[in-house]
C-alpha positions as CSV (number, residue, x, y, z in Angstrom):
1,M,7.3,-16.1,-14.9
2,R,5.8,-12.8,-15.9
3,F,7.4,-9.6,-14.6
4,T,5.7,-7.8,-11.7
5,D,6.1,-4.1,-10.6
6,K,7.7,-5.2,-7.4
7,Q,10.4,-7.3,-9.3
8,I,11.2,-4.4,-11.5
9,Q,11.5,-1.9,-8.6
10,N,13.8,-4.3,-6.8
11,L,16.4,-4.5,-9.6
12,K,19.5,-2.6,-8.5
13,P,22.1,-1.0,-10.7
14,R,25.5,-2.6,-11.2
15,A,28.8,-1.4,-12.5
16,S,27.8,-2.2,-16.1
17,R,24.4,-2.4,-17.8
18,Y,22.6,-5.7,-17.6
19,Q,19.3,-7.1,-18.7
20,V,16.8,-9.5,-17.1
21,R,14.6,-11.6,-19.4
22,E,11.1,-12.8,-18.8
23,A,10.4,-16.4,-19.6
24,S,8.5,-16.5,-22.9
25,P,5.5,-18.8,-23.1
26,H,5.5,-18.7,-26.9
27,G,9.2,-18.9,-27.8
28,F,8.9,-16.2,-30.5
29,G,10.2,-13.2,-28.6
30,T,11.1,-12.2,-25.1
31,L,10.3,-9.2,-22.9
32,A,13.4,-7.9,-21.1
33,V,14.2,-5.0,-18.8
34,R,17.6,-3.3,-19.1
35,V,19.1,-1.7,-16.0
36,S,21.8,0.9,-16.5
37,P,24.6,1.8,-14.0
38,N,22.8,5.0,-13.1
39,G,19.6,3.0,-12.1
40,G,17.6,3.8,-15.2
41,K,15.4,1.0,-16.5
42,S,14.0,0.4,-20.0
43,W,11.9,-2.2,-21.7
44,A,13.0,-4.2,-24.7
45,F,11.5,-6.8,-26.9
46,L,14.1,-9.3,-28.0
47,Y,13.6,-11.4,-31.1
48,T,15.3,-13.1,-34.0
49,F,14.8,-11.9,-37.6
50,D,16.5,-13.2,-40.7
51,G,18.9,-15.2,-38.5
52,R,20.0,-12.2,-36.4
53,D,19.2,-11.2,-32.9
54,R,17.3,-7.9,-32.7
55,R,16.1,-5.6,-29.9
56,M,13.1,-3.3,-30.0
57,T,13.0,-0.6,-27.3
58,L,9.5,-0.2,-25.8
59,G,10.1,2.7,-23.4
60,R,11.4,3.6,-20.0
61,Y,10.2,2.3,-16.7
62,P,8.1,3.6,-14.9
63,A,6.7,5.9,-17.7
64,V,5.8,2.6,-19.4
65,S,4.2,0.3,-16.8
66,V,4.6,-3.5,-16.6
67,A,1.2,-4.0,-18.2
68,E,1.9,-1.5,-21.0
69,A,5.2,-3.3,-21.7
70,H,3.4,-6.7,-21.9
71,A,0.9,-5.2,-24.3
72,A,3.6,-3.6,-26.4
73,A,5.5,-6.8,-26.6
74,G,2.4,-8.7,-27.6
75,E,1.7,-6.2,-30.3
76,A,5.3,-6.5,-31.6
77,M,5.0,-10.2,-31.6
78,R,2.0,-10.0,-33.9
């Protein structure tokens, strides 16, 4: 399922940072949103390179919208 603005807005902070992953239709990389204890949210592209898990930060929500995060993740995948 692809992220929607409403889903991201409804993510609540917890005692420790957590992330929610979007199901990837391609299997090459995954878009995720990380939620910090202070309520800040940031976009990350998760992928594996050279046998190691990597994370590319794409920006903070809402400065980077859901559509912009999808576009950035698609570009990173290329």
